[in-house]
C-alpha positions, 0 to 999 in steps of 0.5 A: 450543490456546492461550487467546486474550487481549488483547495490547498494544504492545511497549515500546521495550525489547522493540522493541530486542530484536526488532530485534537478533533480526531481524539474522540473518534479514536475511542468511538470509531465514529467517522466524520467523513460524511460531515465534511468541512470547509475548504482550506485555502493555502496552496496549489493542491486541489483536495478530494471532495465528498458528495456534498462538495466538502473536503472530507476529514480523515479518521484514525481507523486502527491506532498503534499499528504501522499497518502498511494496509492492504484492503480486499472487498468480499462478495458480501461487501465486507472489507478486509484489512491485512496489516502489520500490527506493531507501532514501529517501522519494522523495528519491533517483533510483530505479526500480520493481523486481519481486521474487518469492516461490515459497515463500509469502513466506518468501524473495524473489528479484529478477526484474527492474527493471520500470520503469527511470527514463528519465533518471538524475535521475528517480524511478519510485515510485508503483505500482498493480498487478494482472493483466490479463484474460489473466493477465499482470502489469500495473504502472502507475507514476508518479514525479518528475522531479528528486528530491533537487534542492535549491531556492535555499534548499537544500531538496529538491524533487521537480520535476514528476509524471511521466506514468504508464507502463503496464508489462505482463509475460507471463512472470511479471515477468521481462521487461516491455513499457512503454507511455509514453503511453496512460494518460490525464490528468485532465480539466484536463490534469494528470498523475494518480498511480496507486495500489493494486490494478488489478482487473477489473470485471463488464464484463471491463475493468480498473479503476485508481484515480488521484488528482491530486497537487500542481501541477507546478513551473511552476504552483507558481512562478507561484502563488508569484509571485502570492502565491496559496497556494490553487492547490496546495491546490485541485488536490489530492485529486481522485480518479478511476477509469480503465477500460481493458484495459491497452493502451487506456484510456477517455477518460471518467474516473469521479470518486470524490471531488471537492475533498475532499482525498482522494488514495491510494484503494484500490478493491476489486470485491466482485463483480457490479459492486459495489465499495468503496473506502478513500479517504485523507484524515485517515484512511480514508473508505468509498466505494461503487459499485453500478454497476460503478464508474461512480458513487460515494458516500462514507460513514463514516470507516473509521479514525481520523486518521493511519490510512492508506493502506489495502489491501482484499482478500477472504479465502477465507471471504468476509470483507473485510479492510482493512489500513492504516498507523497513524501515531498517535504516543504523544507525542500521547496515542495509547496504541497508537502507530505500526504496521500494523493490520487490520479485518474486515467480514462484511457486504461492507464495511457494518460493520467490527469492531475493529482488531487490531495486525499489527506495531509500527513505530518511525517514522511514515514507515511502513505502506502494507500489502499482503496476500495469503492463503496456501494454508493460510488464513494471510495474508502482509502486507508493508509498509515501515518508514522510517529507524530506528536499525537501518537506513535503509528496508526492506520488512517482512513478517509471516505470521499467521492471520485465523481465530485472530485473530478468535477473540479477539473471540468471547465 
């Protein structure tokens, strides 16, 4: 067994070498996560380990997509990834694609376009996903009416937020039925943006988090004419939990945050009606509910500024795991730099251990991790990486071992 030791951020030279090493894997789909590498030595961040006590290497799982991936594991072990299918941060028309891995994340095959845009100029990109009580895949997706459409000054505009669609697949993501109208709007009638995992509560009904994004095009134009710069600011950051069965949704929405600038929020059912949440603001804030997500309280910050958004899941040993993007820049004095990090909690989210580094990334336009645990106890984490010198956008993946990783914290 290899001796665990502190390991740190790769230098730019190591990143370039790693990028060159990944090029053959883009074509073959081969993962080197099990092969490992020697541990880097420059910095304060401790890296995750594989079962051999080595630092696993990330691979490009799906190339030329911005992704913002959401993983769902089916009862037969198949892993579904629902992703945005364009190599752009929302500035191109696009759809939500469904990809599947039947070999625990080693290779991926596209199964369908789960949510095709309704008109050529639209963009379906915001995703929440999970399983219904019947075991069917469910996707809720919003987007923008006119991505890439320039304004009078030539700057790109997104248009207005599209009404979320509820898409359900009874055949593991091969075909989908799409409900374009049932998902509710916010209490003030504005369109909501879904995010994160869709989970079942103690009462057997689904829960999904959604937030209110910027005001639509007409509202912003009216505010600009009036010189009102506060309209957009006041409308952002209001966060709700919506309850339903996938086919109909409660009219009454439950507020997680109010006028606090939180937006993309990951919710997680601990069991027996107890929930936690990781709400994005300047970092992640912990939310808690003890009444099956009917009321929420906000607690302490989970991460430092620019470390967001997050994903919550439970490992087989009962540990709660939080993965999140880290957009801190070395140029701003942050030693560890940009990447994807992970924290663990052994007391149902009450306290959290130190962060470990999953992967270094070359740009702040990256992150949005999603994770599932594999049959042998290892974890598959996927994320997106934005434009860099090697390629435009891609969904990356890394397979690592949480038990071996946490041994580094033991005396």
